[in-house]
DOZA-70187 format. One record per residue (C-alpha): residue in three letters; x, y, z. Coordinates in nm, 3 decimals, decimal comma, padded with zeros to 5 digits. Example, Ala and Ser with C-alpha at 12.3 -4.5 7.8 and 13.67 -1.06 7.14 Angstrom:
> type  x  y  z
> ALA  01,230  -00,450  00,780 .
> SER  01,367  -00,106  00,714 .
***
This chain:
> type  x  y  z
> UNK  -00,004  00,014  00,006 .
> UNK  00,133  00,297  -00,126 .
> UNK  00,297  00,561  00,150 .
> UNK  00,256  00,282  00,483 .
> UNK  00,585  00,228  00,616 .
> UNK  00,713  -00,155  00,688 .
> UNK  00,588  -00,173  01,024 .
> UNK  00,235  -00,091  00,949 .
> UNK  00,251  -00,352  00,634 .
> UNK  00,412  -00,604  00,900 .
> UNK  00,006  -00,502  01,047 .
> UNK  -00,198  -00,527  00,794 .
> UNK  -00,272  -00,933  00,860 .
> UNK  -00,394  -00,737  01,209 .
> UNK  -00,659  -00,519  01,037 .
> UNK  -00,818  -00,791  00,821 .
> UNK  -00,827  -01,021  01,083 .
> UNK  -01,039  -00,751  01,256 .
> UNK  -01,215  -00,646  00,911 .
> UNK  -01,295  -01,001  00,909 .
> UNK  -01,421  -01,014  01,296 .
> UNK  -01,656  -00,709  01,218 .
> UNK  -01,800  -00,733  00,891 .
> UNK  -02,113  -00,830  00,836 .
> UNK  -02,236  -01,069  00,594 .
> UNK  -02,155  -00,785  00,266 .
> UNK  -01,817  -00,753  00,408 .
> UNK  -01,938  -00,434  00,502 .
> UNK  -01,776  -00,327  00,838 .
> UNK  -01,951  -00,032  00,975 .
> UNK  -01,764  00,348  01,048 .
> UNK  -01,741  00,267  01,445 .
> UNK  -01,630  -00,060  01,474 .
> UNK  -01,357  00,068  01,089 .
> UNK  -01,237  00,334  01,428 .
> UNK  -01,191  00,134  01,687 .
> UNK  -00,957  -00,122  01,483 .
> UNK  -00,701  00,150  01,464 .
> UNK  -00,732  00,224  01,831 .
> UNK  -00,686  -00,142  01,903 .
> UNK  -00,371  -00,188  01,732 .
> UNK  -00,267  00,186  01,759 .
> UNK  -00,302  00,271  01,362 .
> UNK  -00,403  00,549  01,143 .
> UNK  -00,761  00,523  01,021 .
> UNK  -00,659  00,606  00,636 .
> UNK  -00,442  00,305  00,747 .
> UNK  -00,748  00,147  00,873 .
> UNK  -00,944  00,262  00,524 .
> UNK  -00,669  00,183  00,310 .
> UNK  -00,663  -00,141  00,456 .
> UNK  -01,000  -00,226  00,439 .
> UNK  -01,044  -00,062  00,032 .
> UNK  -00,732  -00,292  -00,066 .
> UNK  -00,904  -00,603  00,079 .
> UNK  -01,228  -00,561  -00,058 .
> UNK  -01,461  -00,464  00,230 .
> UNK  -01,663  -00,148  00,270 .
> UNK  -01,760  00,068  00,477 .
> UNK  -02,103  00,161  00,629 .
> UNK  -02,288  00,361  00,827 .
> UNK  -02,124  00,668  00,902 .
> UNK  -02,096  00,782  01,240 .
> UNK  -02,143  01,178  01,106 .
> UNK  -02,451  01,080  00,876 .
> UNK  -02,223  01,109  00,526 .
> UNK  -02,366  00,813  00,442 .
> UNK  -02,580  00,498  00,539 .
> UNK  -02,920  00,553  00,780 .
> UNK  -02,796  00,652  01,114 .
> UNK  -03,090  00,780  01,323 .
> UNK  -03,138  01,213  01,277 .
> UNK  -03,256  01,447  01,484 .
> UNK  -03,333  01,788  01,554 .
> UNK  -03,077  02,077  01,452 .
> UNK  -02,890  02,206  01,755 .
> UNK  -02,749  02,517  01,829 .
> UNK  -02,487  02,480  02,077 .
> UNK  -02,368  02,218  01,880 .
> UNK  -02,355  02,429  01,578 .
> UNK  -02,183  02,727  01,672 .
> UNK  -01,918  02,421  01,828 .
> UNK  -01,832  02,284  01,529 .
> UNK  -01,878  02,660  01,374 .
> UNK  -01,541  02,745  01,581 .
> UNK  -01,344  02,467  01,305 .
> UNK  -01,505  02,567  00,992 .
> UNK  -01,373  02,730  00,670 .
> UNK  -01,615  03,020  00,487 .
> UNK  -01,726  02,727  00,362 .
> UNK  -01,884  02,540  00,649 .
> UNK  -01,697  02,242  00,556 .
> UNK  -01,586  02,085  00,891 .
> UNK  -01,323  01,788  00,908 .
> UNK  -01,417  01,405  01,006 .
> UNK  -01,153  01,488  01,241 .
> UNK  -01,299  01,853  01,455 .
> UNK  -01,661  01,711  01,448 .
> UNK  -01,543  01,429  01,565 .
> UNK  -01,331  01,612  01,874 .
> UNK  -01,653  01,846  01,932 .
> UNK  -01,877  01,500  01,963 .
> UNK  -01,611  01,424  02,281 .
> UNK  -01,854  01,722  02,430 .
> UNK  -02,222  01,692  02,294 .
> UNK  -02,211  01,335  02,150 .
> UNK  -02,210  01,228  01,775 .
> UNK  -02,625  01,203  01,767 .
> UNK  -02,625  01,582  01,758 .
> UNK  -02,304  01,652  01,501 .
> UNK  -02,438  01,466  01,257 .
> UNK  -02,876  01,571  01,312 .
> UNK  -02,648  01,925  01,312 .
> UNK  -02,467  01,916  00,973 .
> UNK  -02,762  01,784  00,825 .
> UNK  -03,015  02,015  00,933 .
> UNK  -02,768  02,362  00,883 .
> UNK  -02,559  02,452  00,579 .
> UNK  -02,224  02,286  00,737 .
> UNK  -02,111  01,983  00,577 .
> UNK  -01,838  01,682  00,637 .
> UNK  -01,515  01,634  00,470 .
> UNK  -01,154  01,470  00,437 .
> UNK  -01,361  01,160  00,571 .
> UNK  -01,013  00,958  00,839 .
> UNK  -01,082  00,652  00,666 .
> UNK  -01,054  00,752  00,326 .
> UNK  -01,425  00,676  00,249 .
> UNK  -01,494  01,094  00,058 .
> UNK  -01,309  01,402  00,055 .
> UNK  -01,362  01,705  -00,070 .
> UNK  -01,749  01,696  -00,171 .
> UNK  -01,675  01,852  -00,581 .
> UNK  -01,976  01,644  -00,817 .
> UNK  -02,311  01,615  -00,739 .
> UNK  -02,409  01,310  -00,610 .
> UNK  -02,734  01,112  -00,722 .
> UNK  -02,972  01,031  -00,482 .
> UNK  -03,259  00,813  -00,433 .
> UNK  -03,569  00,977  -00,295 .
> UNK  -03,883  00,774  -00,282 .
> UNK  -04,250  00,919  -00,171 .
> UNK  -04,364  00,635  00,026 .
> UNK  -04,749  00,590  00,041 .
> UNK  -05,032  00,364  00,175 .
> UNK  -05,384  00,417  00,075 .
> UNK  -05,655  00,490  00,359 .
> UNK  -05,922  00,186  00,266 .
> UNK  -06,147  00,410  00,533 .
> UNK  -06,089  00,779  00,445 .
> UNK  -05,943  00,781  00,093 .
> UNK  -05,671  00,939  00,176 .
> UNK  -05,314  00,891  00,106 .
> UNK  -05,098  00,844  00,378 .
> UNK  -04,741  00,951  00,369 .
> UNK  -04,457  00,804  00,551 .
> UNK  -04,433  01,177  00,730 .
> UNK  -04,782  01,083  00,838 .
> UNK  -04,744  00,763  00,940 .
> UNK  -04,371  00,932  01,134 .
> UNK  -04,585  01,072  01,392 .
> UNK  -04,657  00,714  01,553 .
> UNK  -04,307  00,699  01,560 .
> UNK  -04,181  01,025  01,692 .
> UNK  -04,524  00,986  01,968 .
> UNK  -04,338  00,689  02,090 .
> UNK  -04,027  00,835  02,108 .
> UNK  -04,063  01,124  02,288 .
> UNK  -04,141  01,230  02,661 .
> UNK  -04,432  01,397  02,612 .
> UNK  -04,658  01,557  02,330 .
> UNK  -04,516  01,897  02,405 .
> UNK  -04,185  01,742  02,289 .
> UNK  -04,357  01,620  02,004 .
> UNK  -04,560  01,987  01,907 .
> UNK  -04,166  02,120  01,933 .
> UNK  -04,054  01,857  01,703 .
> UNK  -04,320  01,862  01,456 .
> UNK  -04,371  02,198  01,420 .
> UNK  -04,750  02,251  01,487 .
> UNK  -04,971  02,365  01,792 .
> UNK  -05,112  02,144  02,055 .
> UNK  -05,433  02,134  01,872 .
> UNK  -05,306  02,067  01,596 .
> UNK  -05,124  01,747  01,664 .
> UNK  -05,475  01,607  01,781 .
> UNK  -05,642  01,677  01,528 .
> UNK  -05,354  01,466  01,310 .
> UNK  -05,394  01,188  01,532 .
> UNK  -05,778  01,228  01,506 .
> UNK  -05,707  01,258  01,084 .
> UNK  -05,498  00,934  01,136 .
> UNK  -05,697  00,733  01,306 .
> UNK  -05,983  00,755  01,078 .
> UNK  -05,713  00,691  00,798 .
> UNK  -05,612  00,336  00,972 .
> UNK  -05,983  00,268  01,114 .
> UNK  -05,792  00,195  01,462 .
> UNK  -05,706  00,401  01,766 .
> UNK  -05,352  00,524  01,854 .
> UNK  -05,321  00,665  02,199 .
> UNK  -05,476  00,430  02,483 .
> UNK  -05,604  00,793  02,613 .
> UNK  -05,653  01,142  02,628 .
> UNK  -05,316  01,306  02,707 .
> UNK  -05,219  01,618  02,813 .
> UNK  -04,941  01,864  02,628 .
> UNK  -04,706  01,763  02,943 .
> UNK  -04,795  01,442  02,922 .
> UNK  -04,623  01,113  02,806 .
> UNK  -04,833  00,946  02,531 .
> UNK  -04,866  00,589  02,500 .
> UNK  -04,919  00,427  02,130 .
> UNK  -05,189  00,106  02,160 .
> UNK  -05,118  -00,191  02,027 .
> UNK  -05,283  -00,173  01,734 .
> UNK  -05,075  00,099  01,651 .
> UNK  -04,747  -00,004  01,745 .
> UNK  -04,816  -00,320  01,549 .
> UNK  -04,905  -00,149  01,262 .
> UNK  -04,588  00,156  01,288 .
> UNK  -04,393  -00,156  01,296 .
> UNK  -04,558  -00,342  00,978 .
> UNK  -04,467  -00,059  00,778 .
> UNK  -04,136  00,017  00,900 .
> UNK  -04,059  -00,325  00,696 .
> UNK  -04,225  -00,272  00,456 .
> UNK  -04,056  00,039  00,412 .
> UNK  -03,770  -00,112  00,463 .
> UNK  -03,833  -00,352  00,231 .
> UNK  -03,952  -00,084  -00,069 .
> UNK  -03,652  00,121  -00,053 .
> UNK  -03,389  -00,138  -00,037 .
> UNK  -03,516  -00,304  -00,366 .
> UNK  -03,560  00,006  -00,498 .
> UNK  -03,212  00,109  -00,485 .
> UNK  -03,069  -00,217  -00,565 .
> UNK  -03,246  -00,137  -00,889 .
> UNK  -03,130  00,271  -00,950 .
> UNK  -02,805  00,156  -00,942 .
> UNK  -02,843  -00,122  -01,175 .
> UNK  -02,988  00,069  -01,435 .
> UNK  -02,796  00,393  -01,385 .
> UNK  -02,486  00,267  -01,304 .
> UNK  -02,411  -00,076  -01,462 .
> UNK  -02,176  -00,290  -01,390 .
> UNK  -01,955  -00,035  -01,306 .
> UNK  -01,791  -00,126  -00,916 .
> UNK  -01,973  00,083  -00,716 .
> UNK  -01,729  00,393  -00,583 .
> UNK  -01,800  00,576  -00,255 .
> UNK  -01,945  00,881  -00,220 .
> UNK  -02,185  00,829  -00,545 .
> UNK  -02,496  00,813  -00,411 .
***
């Protein structure tokens, strides 16, 4: 491997061994595990990234949200201000600097704030992406189902309301996340119940209370998320086949 010294080359087998240990059946290694390998062996992350590429492994699930499907939350002003101190005039923050900020606020807030602001992450420590100079194609699906009860089309965001309620500490938090009034939130819930033909909440709740979804709502949410996952997986596979043919998948192409 170009640019690596003899001592590093002697550790190649150790890197490959750990890559094999931490990879899935498709030879993908999560970003956090690849970084862990670099710490375990005392190697720069870029070395692990190069060995992975040369050995046919692919880095997945970027902890900073640049690729993969890591959970994304809301914009955080404090995190934004911390990242801004490291950003250049174009709002570019290096992966290494983003990790430095993450020591104070956590990776979840980093990727959530980056995704919801004018900031961008560059120079991946594992070498997965550098400057993003070219526009990238990204498949976006508008997934919806039609209610036989009301004839209303329910999009992913409509169903997403159930997950937000399930994961939130109170309905006031739900109101803050989706940006509506408490009265409008209740109206959205009633509309969803009519369309689905099920009761979504176990009881009537005040804004400050933690709302519990009914068993029917939980079952529906689980099935919908599974269906959405399978449809997106199939669509993404076909997208690559149709638009890129037999070309080798390149990091950062999507």
